[in-house]
C-alpha positions as CSV (number, residue, x, y, z in Angstrom):
1,M,0.0,0.0,0.0
2,K,1.4,3.4,-1.0
3,T,-0.1,6.9,-0.5
4,Y,0.4,9.9,-2.8
5,M,-0.6,13.6,-2.7
6,V,-2.5,14.3,-5.9
7,G,-4.3,17.0,-7.9
8,G,-4.5,20.7,-6.9
9,A,-2.1,20.5,-4.0
10,V,0.7,19.3,-6.2
11,R,-0.2,21.8,-8.9
12,D,-0.4,24.8,-6.6
13,R,2.8,24.0,-4.8
14,L,4.6,23.8,-8.2
15,L,3.1,27.2,-9.0
16,G,4.3,28.6,-5.7
17,L,0.7,29.2,-4.5
18,P,-0.7,28.5,-1.0
19,V,-2.0,25.0,-0.5
20,N,-5.0,24.8,1.8
21,D,-6.4,21.4,1.1
22,H,-4.7,18.1,0.3
23,D,-6.1,15.2,-1.7
24,W,-4.6,11.8,-1.3
25,V,-4.8,8.6,-3.4
26,V,-4.0,5.2,-1.9
27,V,-2.6,2.5,-4.3
28,G,-2.6,-1.2,-3.5
29,S,-5.3,-1.2,-0.7
30,T,-8.9,-2.2,-0.1
31,P,-11.8,-0.8,1.8
32,E,-11.4,-3.4,4.4
33,A,-7.7,-2.5,4.9
34,M,-8.6,1.2,5.2
35,L,-11.3,0.5,7.8
36,A,-8.8,-1.7,9.8
37,Q,-6.5,1.3,10.0
38,G,-9.2,3.5,11.5
39,F,-10.2,5.4,8.3
40,V,-13.8,6.6,8.2
41,P,-15.8,5.9,5.0
42,V,-17.5,8.9,3.5
43,G,-17.7,8.1,-0.2
44,K,-21.2,7.4,-1.6
45,D,-20.3,6.5,-5.1
46,F,-16.7,5.4,-4.7
47,P,-14.4,4.5,-1.8
48,V,-13.3,7.7,-0.1
49,F,-12.2,7.8,3.5
50,L,-11.3,10.4,6.2
51,H,-8.0,10.1,7.9
52,P,-8.6,9.3,11.6
53,R,-6.4,12.2,12.8
54,S,-6.1,14.8,10.0
55,H,-9.6,14.2,8.6
56,E,-8.3,14.8,5.1
57,E,-9.7,12.7,2.3
58,Y,-8.0,9.6,1.1
59,A,-9.4,7.8,-2.0
60,L,-8.6,4.4,-3.2
61,A,-7.0,4.4,-6.7
62,R,-9.7,3.7,-9.2
63,T,-10.7,3.7,-12.9
64,E,-13.9,5.0,-14.5
65,R,-15.8,3.7,-17.4
66,K,-18.6,5.5,-19.2
67,S,-21.9,3.7,-18.7
68,G,-24.6,6.3,-19.5
69,R,-25.3,9.9,-20.4
70,G,-24.2,13.0,-18.3
71,Y,-21.8,13.3,-15.5
72,R,-23.4,10.6,-13.4
73,G,-23.2,7.9,-16.1
74,F,-20.0,6.2,-14.9
75,S,-19.1,2.8,-13.5
76,I,-16.3,2.8,-10.9
77,A,-13.7,0.1,-10.5
78,T,-11.3,-0.1,-7.5
79,S,-8.9,-2.9,-6.7
80,P,-5.4,-3.2,-5.3
81,D,-4.2,-3.8,-8.9
82,V,-5.2,-0.3,-10.1
83,T,-1.9,1.6,-10.7
84,L,-1.2,5.3,-9.9
85,E,-0.9,6.0,-13.6
86,Q,-4.3,4.5,-14.2
87,D,-5.8,6.6,-11.5
88,L,-4.2,9.8,-12.8
89,A,-5.5,9.0,-16.3
90,R,-9.1,9.6,-15.3
91,R,-8.4,13.1,-14.2
92,D,-9.5,16.1,-16.2
93,L,-6.4,18.2,-16.9
94,T,-2.8,17.4,-17.1
95,I,-1.9,20.1,-14.5
96,N,-4.2,18.1,-12.1
97,A,-2.8,14.7,-13.0
98,M,0.4,14.7,-11.0
99,A,1.3,12.9,-7.8
100,A,3.9,13.3,-5.1
101,P,4.9,11.0,-2.3
102,V,4.1,11.7,1.3
103,G,6.5,14.2,2.7
104,W,7.2,15.8,-0.7
105,N,9.2,19.0,-0.2
106,G,8.0,20.7,-3.4
107,S,11.3,20.4,-5.3
108,D,11.8,16.6,-5.6
109,P,10.5,14.9,-8.8
110,V,6.8,14.1,-9.0
111,T,5.0,11.4,-10.9
112,D,3.9,13.1,-14.1
113,P,3.0,10.7,-16.8
114,Y,0.9,13.1,-18.8
115,G,3.1,16.2,-19.1
116,G,1.5,18.4,-16.4
117,Q,4.7,20.2,-15.4
118,A,5.4,21.1,-19.1
119,D,1.8,22.5,-19.4
120,L,2.3,24.5,-16.2
121,Q,5.4,26.0,-17.6
122,A,3.7,26.7,-21.0
123,R,0.6,28.0,-19.2
124,V,-1.7,25.6,-21.0
125,L,-4.9,23.9,-19.9
126,R,-5.0,20.5,-21.7
127,H,-7.1,17.4,-21.2
128,V,-5.4,14.2,-20.0
129,T,-7.0,11.6,-22.3
130,E,-10.0,11.2,-24.5
131,A,-11.9,10.1,-21.3
132,F,-12.3,13.9,-20.7
133,R,-15.3,13.7,-23.1
134,E,-17.1,11.3,-20.9
135,D,-17.9,13.9,-18.2
136,P,-19.5,17.2,-19.3
137,V,-18.8,18.7,-15.9
138,R,-15.2,18.9,-17.0
139,I,-16.1,21.6,-19.5
140,L,-17.3,23.7,-16.6
141,R,-14.3,22.8,-14.5
142,L,-11.9,23.8,-17.2
143,A,-13.7,27.1,-17.7
144,R,-13.5,27.7,-14.0
145,F,-9.8,27.0,-14.0
146,A,-9.4,29.4,-16.9
147,A,-10.9,32.1,-14.7
148,R,-8.5,31.2,-11.8
149,F,-5.4,30.8,-14.0
150,H,-6.4,33.6,-16.4
151,G,-3.0,33.7,-18.0
152,F,-3.4,30.2,-19.2
153,S,-4.6,29.3,-22.7
154,V,-6.7,26.3,-23.6
155,A,-5.0,23.7,-25.9
156,P,-6.5,23.7,-29.4
157,E,-7.2,20.0,-29.2
158,T,-9.0,20.5,-25.9
159,V,-11.2,23.2,-27.4
160,A,-12.0,20.9,-30.3
161,L,-12.9,18.1,-27.9
162,M,-15.2,20.3,-25.9
163,R,-17.0,21.6,-29.0
164,Q,-17.6,18.0,-30.1
165,M,-19.0,17.2,-26.6
166,V,-21.4,20.1,-26.9
167,A,-22.4,19.0,-30.4
168,D,-23.0,15.5,-29.0
169,G,-25.5,16.9,-26.4
170,E,-23.4,16.0,-23.4
171,V,-23.8,19.4,-21.9
172,D,-27.6,19.1,-22.1
173,A,-27.5,16.2,-19.6
174,L,-26.0,18.4,-16.8
175,V,-28.3,18.9,-13.8
176,P,-29.0,22.5,-12.7
177,E,-27.5,22.1,-9.3
178,R,-24.1,21.1,-10.7
179,V,-24.2,23.8,-13.3
180,W,-24.8,26.4,-10.6
181,Q,-22.2,25.0,-8.3
182,E,-19.5,25.3,-11.0
183,L,-20.7,28.8,-12.2
184,A,-20.7,30.1,-8.6
185,R,-17.2,28.9,-8.0
186,G,-16.0,30.4,-11.3
187,L,-17.7,33.7,-10.5
188,M,-15.6,34.0,-7.4
189,E,-12.3,33.6,-9.3
190,A,-9.9,36.4,-10.1
191,R,-11.0,36.8,-13.8
192,P,-14.5,35.4,-14.0
193,S,-15.0,36.7,-17.6
194,R,-12.5,34.1,-18.7
195,M,-14.9,31.3,-17.6
196,F,-17.6,32.7,-19.9
197,E,-15.1,33.3,-22.7
198,V,-14.2,29.6,-22.7
199,L,-17.8,28.4,-22.4
200,R,-18.8,30.7,-25.3
201,D,-15.8,29.6,-27.5
202,C,-16.8,25.9,-27.2
203,G,-20.6,26.5,-27.6
204,A,-21.5,25.5,-24.1
205,L,-22.7,28.9,-23.0
206,A,-25.4,28.9,-25.7
207,R,-26.7,25.7,-24.2
208,L,-26.4,26.5,-20.6
209,L,-27.1,30.3,-20.6
210,P,-28.6,31.3,-23.9
211,E,-29.9,34.5,-22.3
212,L,-26.3,35.6,-21.7
213,D,-24.8,34.2,-24.9
214,R,-27.1,36.3,-27.1
215,L,-25.7,39.6,-25.6
216,W,-22.5,39.4,-27.8
217,G,-23.0,41.5,-30.9
218,V,-25.8,43.5,-29.5
219,P,-24.8,47.2,-29.8
220,Q,-25.3,49.9,-27.1
221,R,-25.1,53.7,-27.4
222,A,-21.4,54.6,-27.6
223,D,-21.9,57.8,-25.6
224,Y,-23.0,55.7,-22.6
225,H,-21.0,52.6,-23.5
226,P,-17.7,53.2,-25.3
227,E,-17.2,49.4,-25.5
228,V,-20.5,49.3,-27.5
229,D,-21.0,45.5,-27.4
230,T,-23.3,44.4,-24.6
231,G,-21.6,41.1,-24.0
232,I,-18.2,42.8,-23.6
233,H,-19.8,45.3,-21.3
234,V,-21.3,42.6,-19.0
235,M,-17.9,40.9,-18.8
236,M,-16.2,44.2,-17.9
237,V,-18.8,44.7,-15.2
238,L,-18.2,41.2,-13.9
239,D,-14.4,41.7,-13.8
240,R,-14.9,45.0,-12.0
241,A,-16.8,43.2,-9.4
242,A,-13.9,40.8,-8.9
243,Q,-11.5,43.7,-8.7
244,L,-13.6,45.2,-5.9
245,D,-13.7,41.8,-4.1
246,A,-17.5,41.7,-4.4
247,P,-19.4,38.7,-2.8
248,L,-21.1,36.1,-4.9
249,P,-24.6,37.7,-4.9
250,V,-23.1,41.0,-6.3
251,R,-21.2,39.1,-9.0
252,W,-24.3,37.2,-10.0
253,A,-26.3,40.4,-10.1
254,C,-23.7,41.9,-12.4
255,L,-23.9,39.0,-14.7
256,A,-27.7,39.1,-15.0
257,H,-28.4,42.9,-14.9
258,D,-28.6,43.5,-18.6
259,L,-30.1,40.2,-20.0
260,G,-33.0,42.1,-21.5
261,K,-30.8,43.9,-24.0
262,G,-30.5,40.6,-25.8
263,T,-34.2,40.8,-26.7
264,T,-34.3,44.5,-27.8
265,P,-36.0,44.8,-31.3
266,A,-33.4,45.4,-34.0
267,D,-35.2,48.4,-35.3
268,V,-34.6,50.4,-32.1
269,L,-31.0,49.5,-31.5
270,P,-28.6,50.8,-30.1
271,R,-31.3,52.1,-27.7
272,H,-32.7,49.7,-25.1
273,I,-36.0,51.2,-24.0
274,G,-37.6,49.0,-21.2
275,H,-34.7,46.6,-21.0
276,E,-34.9,46.6,-17.2
277,E,-38.3,44.9,-17.1
278,R,-37.2,42.4,-19.7
279,S,-34.0,41.8,-17.7
280,V,-36.1,41.0,-14.6
281,D,-38.2,38.5,-16.5
282,L,-35.2,36.7,-18.0
283,A,-33.2,36.7,-14.8
284,R,-36.2,35.1,-13.0
285,Q,-36.4,32.4,-15.7
286,V,-32.7,31.7,-15.5
287,Q,-32.7,31.6,-11.7
288,Q,-35.6,29.2,-11.6
289,R,-33.9,26.9,-14.2
290,L,-30.6,26.8,-12.4
291,R,-32.1,26.9,-8.9
292,V,-30.1,29.9,-7.9
293,P,-30.0,30.5,-4.1
294,S,-32.4,33.1,-2.9
295,D,-29.7,35.7,-1.7
296,C,-28.3,35.8,-5.2
297,A,-31.6,35.6,-7.0
298,E,-33.3,38.4,-5.0
299,L,-30.4,40.8,-5.4
300,A,-30.2,40.1,-9.2
301,L,-33.9,41.1,-9.6
302,V,-33.4,44.3,-7.6
303,V,-30.4,45.3,-9.7
304,A,-31.9,44.4,-13.0
305,A,-35.0,46.5,-12.2
306,E,-33.4,49.5,-10.6
307,H,-29.8,50.0,-11.9
308,G,-30.9,52.7,-14.3
309,N,-32.8,54.6,-11.6
310,I,-29.8,54.3,-9.2
311,H,-27.5,55.7,-11.9
312,R,-29.8,58.6,-12.4
313,S,-30.4,59.3,-8.7
314,P,-28.2,62.4,-8.2
315,G,-30.5,65.5,-8.2
316,I,-33.8,63.7,-8.0
317,A,-36.4,64.9,-5.6
318,A,-36.5,63.6,-2.0
319,A,-39.8,61.9,-2.6
320,A,-38.3,60.0,-5.6
321,V,-35.4,58.9,-3.5
322,V,-37.7,57.5,-0.8
323,R,-39.8,55.7,-3.5
324,L,-36.5,54.2,-4.9
325,L,-35.5,53.0,-1.4
326,E,-39.0,51.5,-0.9
327,R,-38.9,49.7,-4.2
328,C,-35.5,48.2,-3.3
329,D,-36.9,47.2,0.2
330,A,-33.9,49.1,1.6
331,F,-35.6,49.8,5.0
332,R,-36.1,46.1,5.7
333,K,-33.0,44.8,3.9
334,P,-30.3,47.6,4.1
335,D,-27.4,45.1,3.6
336,R,-28.9,43.9,0.4
337,F,-29.4,47.5,-0.8
338,A,-25.7,48.2,-0.1
339,Q,-24.9,45.2,-2.3
340,A,-27.2,46.5,-5.0
341,L,-25.3,49.8,-4.9
342,L,-22.0,48.0,-5.2
343,A,-23.3,46.1,-8.3
344,C,-24.4,49.4,-9.8
345,Q,-21.0,50.9,-9.2
346,C,-19.5,47.9,-11.1
347,D,-22.0,48.5,-13.9
348,A,-21.0,52.2,-14.2
349,Q,-17.3,51.4,-14.1
350,G,-17.5,48.3,-16.3
351,R,-17.2,50.5,-19.4
352,L,-14.3,51.2,-21.7
353,G,-12.2,54.0,-20.3
354,L,-14.5,54.5,-17.3
355,E,-13.1,51.9,-14.9
356,D,-11.8,54.5,-12.4
357,K,-14.6,57.1,-12.8
358,P,-16.0,58.1,-9.4
359,Y,-19.5,56.7,-8.5
360,P,-20.9,59.1,-5.9
361,Q,-24.4,57.5,-6.1
362,R,-23.3,54.7,-3.8
363,A,-22.2,56.8,-0.9
364,Q,-24.9,59.3,-1.4
365,L,-27.8,56.8,-1.4
366,L,-26.3,55.1,1.7
367,R,-26.3,58.5,3.5
368,L,-29.9,59.2,2.4
369,L,-31.0,55.8,3.5
370,A,-29.4,56.4,6.9
371,A,-31.3,59.7,7.2
372,A,-34.6,58.1,6.3
373,Q,-33.9,55.2,8.7
374,A,-33.4,57.8,11.5
375,V,-37.1,58.6,11.4
376,S,-38.8,57.0,14.4
377,T,-41.8,55.0,13.0
378,R,-43.0,54.6,16.6
379,E,-43.2,58.3,17.1
380,V,-45.0,58.8,13.8
381,A,-47.5,56.1,14.7
382,E,-48.1,57.6,18.1
383,R,-48.7,61.0,16.6
384,A,-51.1,59.5,14.1
385,A,-53.0,57.7,16.8
386,R,-53.5,61.0,18.6
387,T,-55.2,62.4,15.5
388,G,-57.3,59.3,14.9
389,R,-55.4,58.0,11.9
390,Q,-54.7,54.4,11.3
391,G,-53.7,51.8,8.7
392,A,-52.6,53.2,5.3
393,E,-52.7,56.7,6.7
394,I,-49.9,55.9,9.2
395,G,-47.9,54.4,6.3
396,A,-48.3,57.7,4.4
397,M,-47.2,59.7,7.4
398,V,-44.1,57.6,7.8
399,H,-43.4,58.0,4.1
400,E,-43.7,61.8,4.3
401,A,-41.5,62.0,7.4
402,R,-38.8,60.0,5.5
403,C,-39.2,62.4,2.6
404,Q,-38.6,65.3,4.9
405,A,-35.6,63.7,6.5
406,V,-34.0,63.0,3.0
407,A,-34.8,66.6,1.9
408,Q,-33.1,68.0,5.0
409,M,-30.0,65.9,4.3
410,V,-29.9,66.9,0.6
411,A,-30.2,70.6,1.6
412,A,-27.5,70.2,4.3
413,D,-25.2,68.6,1.7
414,A,-25.9,71.3,-0.8
415,A,-25.2,74.0,1.8
416,A,-21.9,72.4,2.8
417,A,-20.8,72.0,-0.9
418,A,-21.6,75.7,-1.5
419,A,-19.6,76.7,1.5
420,N,-16.6,74.8,0.1
421,G,-17.0,76.4,-3.3
422,Q,-18.2,73.2,-4.9
423,P,-20.9,73.2,-7.6
């Protein structure tokens, strides 16, 4: 029985990156032998065990054979006769198909039968064997790795293989939960736009997210969008969110905020009148299909509906500000509203040449929300009760008090700016 470190831990150490998790493969053993040494079984579909002390995962060396459609259509074989090279052959990319002995110091030779070190040096993502085609999840994983290692190219033969997999319908067999899992992980990488670039290049994006795929080639007004192309704009917005270290709900909202522009009638382009409402409808459909978690889904709908109004908020009347806050449910969910403002900043700065343009709307609306939140609804309700008002009348009084608070804040800000000689 021999144990080897495999996969990402080897890859990342060779790249000089931090290694947080270790995966181990055990060659020449059996489930019974693992149990006898105190390992705890956790694998449902194949023999994976937790180490009794470190609790890291140890998997028995195995081979896989295609037995059906989709990523679940596999039969697994484990035995003491499965070699390390056979186990590595089932892995997705050459850079993930290397192994090192226990106690490896990072500089000694590794087991590398498929050229992973050479591909690391050449900065290439390449499939290990033709078995790559048997699991469509690998297309998503490769795209996610492209977003993480955004300086890496995809080998031409791997691109060709992925295109054939899409043409064969393998991507259509993916279950929504697995698609979302991989998309969510890719969205949180350093250059998430690379994930969608790879998916689009192989044709998978048109199958998984046709609402997004159709944005490329759709023009926008150059005076608002110097980059013109809507697909390019959305990718710039997404990468801006990554630069600002935005959380997942913000990044998903950035991806979905302009979906409606893909359905704008050709005779009105490059204008996109009413695209916000169409974006809401399409985002809702996508989120139901992919079973997107509620925190991401709800924020995306708010941003899709209100990003234009938030952009135009400077100078609008206090009553309009309060109505905007109410539509965004900012009084009940102020943290979500703050995330919506961050997404809108990414939208405004995700434009060619405008990446560093200030976005005062974010800070200003947070200040106005705080002013409106300072209104005591209890005091307003008590005042209403003394005058015999109730129900909707109390709500109207609260709304008016918030409008007055916002108006006072705007007036105070204007006075301060005038005193400082600002326009």
